[in-house]
C-alpha positions as CSV (number, residue, x, y, z in Angstrom):
1,M,20.5,8.6,51.7
2,I,20.9,11.1,48.8
3,D,18.3,11.1,46.0
4,T,20.8,10.5,42.9
5,D,17.9,11.4,40.5
6,Q,18.6,15.2,41.5
7,Y,22.3,14.7,40.3
8,T,23.3,16.4,37.4
9,Y,23.3,14.1,34.4
10,R,24.4,14.9,30.9
11,A,24.5,13.0,27.6
12,E,26.6,13.9,24.5
13,W,27.3,12.2,21.2
14,S,30.8,11.1,20.8
15,M,32.3,10.9,17.2
16,E,35.1,9.0,18.8
17,D,33.1,6.1,20.1
18,L,30.3,6.6,17.7
19,A,27.9,6.3,20.5
20,W,26.1,8.4,23.4
21,V,28.4,9.1,26.5
22,A,26.5,10.0,29.7
23,T,28.1,11.9,32.6
24,V,27.2,13.0,35.9
25,A,28.9,16.2,37.2
26,E,28.8,15.1,41.1
27,L,30.9,12.1,40.2
28,P,33.2,13.0,37.3
29,S,35.1,10.0,37.0
30,M,32.0,8.0,36.0
31,S,30.5,7.7,32.5
32,W,28.5,5.2,30.6
33,I,28.6,4.7,26.7
34,A,25.6,3.3,24.9
35,Q,23.8,3.3,21.3
36,T,21.0,5.5,22.3
37,K,21.0,8.5,24.6
38,Q,18.2,7.2,27.0
39,A,20.3,3.9,27.5
40,A,23.6,5.9,28.2
41,L,21.4,7.8,31.0
42,A,19.7,4.8,32.4
43,G,22.9,2.9,32.5
44,L,24.6,5.8,34.3
45,A,21.8,6.2,36.4
46,H,22.0,2.7,37.8
47,L,25.6,2.7,38.1
48,V,25.5,5.8,40.2
49,K,22.7,4.5,42.5
50,A,24.9,1.4,43.2
51,T,28.0,3.2,43.6
52,V,26.2,5.8,46.3
53,A,24.9,2.9,48.0
54,Q,28.3,1.5,48.5
55,M,29.9,4.5,49.4
56,A,26.9,5.4,52.3
57,A,27.2,1.7,53.4
58,S,31.3,2.3,53.7
59,R,30.7,5.7,55.4
60,E,32.6,7.3,52.6
61,P,31.3,11.0,52.0
62,V,28.7,11.1,49.2
63,P,28.5,14.1,47.1
64,A,25.1,16.2,47.5
65,P,23.4,17.3,44.4
66,G,24.7,20.1,42.7
67,A,27.9,19.7,44.3
68,S,31.1,19.6,42.1
69,P,34.2,18.1,43.6
């Protein structure tokens, strides 16, 4: 299984949402919004792990760390 901790995560402040928005380069359609940077990154990391596990279980291709779609 791929180690999703090696994925490229980023968090930025959103003036529109008045919150932190975390994204992951390898799965660009995913994001997580939270009131703190740490919470946004943690929430997204949890979501990414669950999603990658589901992808692997259904034999879908899972992006490698550092891979951009």
